[in-house]
C-alpha positions as CSV (number, residue, x, y, z in Angstrom):
1,M,-12.6,19.4,36.1
2,R,-14.2,18.5,32.7
3,S,-11.5,20.3,30.9
4,Q,-8.8,18.1,32.6
5,L,-10.8,15.0,31.8
6,R,-11.1,16.1,28.2
7,A,-7.4,16.8,28.0
8,A,-6.5,13.4,29.5
9,L,-8.9,11.5,27.2
10,T,-7.6,13.4,24.1
11,G,-4.0,12.6,25.1
12,L,-4.9,9.0,25.8
13,G,-6.6,8.6,22.5
14,A,-3.7,10.1,20.6
15,L,-1.3,7.8,22.4
16,A,-3.5,4.8,21.8
17,L,-3.7,5.6,18.1
18,L,0.1,5.8,17.9
19,V,0.8,2.7,19.9
20,G,-2.1,0.8,18.3
21,S,-0.7,1.4,14.8
22,L,2.8,0.3,15.6
23,P,2.1,-3.5,15.2
24,L,0.7,-2.8,11.7
25,L,3.6,-0.7,10.8
26,L,6.3,-3.1,12.2
27,A,4.5,-6.1,10.5
28,L,5.7,-4.7,7.2
29,P,8.8,-6.5,5.8
30,A,11.6,-4.2,6.5
31,P,15.2,-4.4,7.6
32,E,15.9,-4.6,11.3
33,A,17.4,-1.1,11.3
34,A,14.2,0.4,9.9
35,V,12.4,-0.8,13.0
36,W,14.7,1.0,15.3
37,V,14.6,4.2,13.1
38,T,10.8,4.0,13.2
39,L,10.8,3.7,17.0
40,G,13.5,6.3,17.6
41,V,12.6,8.9,15.0
42,G,9.0,8.4,14.5
43,V,7.5,7.4,17.8
44,H,9.5,9.1,20.6
45,P,9.1,12.7,19.2
46,V,5.4,12.1,18.9
47,V,5.1,10.8,22.4
48,W,7.1,13.8,23.7
49,A,4.8,16.2,21.8
50,I,1.7,14.6,23.3
51,A,3.2,14.8,26.8
52,R,4.2,18.4,26.3
53,W,0.8,19.3,25.0
54,Y,-0.9,17.6,28.0
55,V,1.3,19.3,30.6
56,R,0.7,22.8,28.9
57,R,-3.0,22.1,28.9
58,A,-3.1,21.0,32.5
59,E,-1.2,24.1,33.6
60,R,-3.5,26.3,31.7
61,N,-6.5,24.6,33.3
62,E,-5.0,25.0,36.8
63,R,-4.3,28.7,36.0
64,D,-7.9,29.2,34.8
65,F,-9.3,27.4,37.9
66,T,-7.2,29.6,40.2
67,R,-8.5,32.8,38.5
68,L,-12.0,31.5,38.9
69,V,-11.6,30.8,42.6
70,E,-9.9,34.1,43.3
71,R,-12.9,36.2,41.9
């Protein structure tokens, strides 16, 4: 239970840092195309990586818990 909470809070913290830094990054004077490139190339792969990490961590936690209960 604690490991899932830790994984959820870690994922949430990483996502909050990413989303929280976007207004600062997008406030810089840049062409409009740079904004879309930043969102498409910079943000979405990172969000995907955070989600993938969280799913793998949750599956590992479930596997570990199942092994613990079966003993």
